[in-house]
Residue, then its C-alpha position, 0 to 999 in steps of 0.5 A: m265274602l272271605l268264607a266263600v272264597t276260602p273253600l274255593a281256594k281250598l278247592l283250587s289248591q287240590t286241582g291238577w295241572v289239566a283242570r288249571i289248563v281248563l279253568v284258564l281257557l274258561l277264564g279267558f272265554s268268560v273275560f272276553s265274553w263279558a267285555l263283548i257283552f258290556q261293549k254291545f249293551l252300551m252300543f245298542t243303547r247309543l244306537e237306540r237313543q240316536t235313532t229316536r233323535f234322528l226320527h224326531f228331527l226328521r219328522a220335525n223337518k218338512g221335506l228332505p233335510d241335509p244329512s249334515a244337519a241330522k248328523v249334528v243331532a244324531d250322529g251314529s244312528p243306523l238310519l242316518a247312514i241309510y238316509t245319507a245313502g238315499y239322499g245322496e242317490w236322490h241328489s245326484q239323480m235330481n242334479a242330472t235330470n234337472p234339465h228334463g223336469g226335476k224328476v228322479w229317473s230310478l227309484r230302484a237305484i235309490t232303494a239299492r243304495m239304502q239297502s246296501s248301506s243297510g247291509n253294512e249297518v247290520r254287519g257292523m252291529e253283528r260284528y263279534l256276536p258269533w263269538l258269544a255263540t261259540t262260548a255258549s256252545v264250546t264252554p260247556f264241553i270244555g267244562l265237560f272235558g275237565t269234569v271227566w278228567g276229574v272223575m278219572d282222577a277221583f277213581a284213580g285216587l280211590g284205587e290207589g287208597s288203602a281205603s274207600t274214604i272221601r279223602a281219596v276221591a276229593p281232589g278228583m271231585a274237586e276238579a270235576l265240580i270246578a270245571t262244571a261250574a266254570g263251564l256253565f258260568c261261561a255258557i249261560p251269560a253268553v247264550i242269554a246275551y247272544n239272544h238278546f243282541v240278536h233280537h236287537v239286531r233283528e229289530l233295528a234291521s226291520r226298522m231300517d227296512a221300514f225306513t227304506v220303504e218310507f223314504v222311497s215312497q216319499i221320493e216317489k210321491q214328490f219327484g217320481 
């Protein structure tokens, strides 16, 4: 480990102020991106676990259980939020129409409430994900800027040197290589994580849509 750090420290010591600014920018992007990756990974793991618990609870109970009971079992599931919205609309309609036979008067209103809640849940899951996309698309160009600047320094050192030796171009090439590697180190994890999390969001959004249809169909059969 020490052997790997020592050459890297030597390369960093040969970089100029422009390359160091580029590296600081890339470090900021990388730190924030990795923090976001870990946060989103834990969030989606929790959402999947809570959603599975909620579905098990709902299928184990006949009829329409109170959302407060489901919250004890699966608090945080996006399906619970959608169920709560649909249950609330259904409950208000039943209370309003009980004197008229105990039937719902608008399935469309229930669907709209659930779809609105679904949109809020999706927006919550997508929060800060554009940062990963921005990191994946911008950091290679920031690294490329450092690379170009390092090559320019290398040619400048070659022109100023009395002989065409590796020592003349070493500082500039060090800047170029470090900037290129740092840009790729930031971009590759960000694009992988972004695609992975977008897939999770789409999968959960599809499950929420299917759950909305299932819930409204059940209401229509029993109270329509």
